[in-house]
N, C-alpha and C positions, 0 to 999 in steps of 0.2 A: 740328944739335946745338943743345941748349937751354942758355941761360945760367942760372947759379944763381939761384933765386928766380922764374924765369919759367915759364910753362906751355908745353907743346909745341904747336906749330901743327898744324892739321889736315893740312897737307902732310907734316910730319915724322912724324905718327902713321901716315899711310897708307904712307909710305916704310918705317917700321918694320914694319908689317903685311906688306908685300910682301917684305921681307928675311927675316922670320922664317918666313913661309909659313903662312898661316892655314889651319887644318884645315877639315874639312867643317862646314857650317852646319846648325843644327837650327831648325825653325820651330814656334812654339807661341804661346799667348796671353801677353800682357805680365805677367799675374799670376804667371807662373812666374819672373819676374825679381825677385820680392819681396825675396829675400835680397840681391841686388846693389843694389837700390834703397834698402834699409835702410842700406847702407854710405854712401850719398850723402846721404839725407834723414833728418831726425830725427823723421819722422812716416810714416804709412802712405801712401806715394806711389802705391800702386796705386789708391787711392780718389780721388786728385787728378784734377780735370777738365782736360783738355788739348785745345787747338784746333789742328788742322792748318793750317799757313800756306798749303798748296796748295789744299785744297778747303773749308776752313772748317768741317769736321765736328768736333764737340765730343763727346768720349767720356771715360770714366774711363781713367786711364793703364793700368789692369789689362786693358783691352780692346784695347790696341794689340797688334799681331802682333810677337812676339819672334823675332828671328833671333839665336841664340846662337852666338858664335864663341869661340875660345880666348882672345882678348884682351879680351873684354867682350860687349857686346850692342848690337843695333840694334833699336829699337822703331818699327814702321811703322804708318801709318794703316790701319785696316781698310776704309776707304772707297776710298782712291785709291792705297794702297801707298807713299806718300811716307815717307822715313826721317825721322821727327819727332824722335826722341831717339837719341843715340849715347852709349854709355858705354864707355870704354876703360880697361883695367887696365894700369898701367905700374909699373915698380919703385919709382917715387916716390909713387904714389897713384892716384887715379881721375881720369879726364878725362871731363867731361860737356859734351855739345854739345846745346843746345836751340834752335839757330837756326831750325829749321823748325816750331817750336811758336809759334803766334801768341799764345796765352795759356796760362798754367799756373796753375790755381787750387787751392790746398791746401784741402781740405774738412775741417772739424772733425768729430770723432766725433759731436757732437750735431746736426749738420746733417741735414735730411730727405733 
């Protein structure tokens, strides 16, 4: 259970997922998560460059592999399949986990 004003822990989020019974996963490119990412970020996050903490590969977030589930999304590194970004949808809002992203660089629209 989460106290008022606090965020759910990864343990409680996974416990909720196992209780609810997550449906089948679909796999595609991270660019397909654009709508969900717009809810989290105030810029086009699919263009942001992200570095995988496991293999040090740096790619645009839109090139991460998207595993969509009922409760949100898991974005995996295309090089090593590490779960770099996790986004969970809860009744209170969105839960964002970037712990396996070594770096996250927002790229401006004017950048080459």
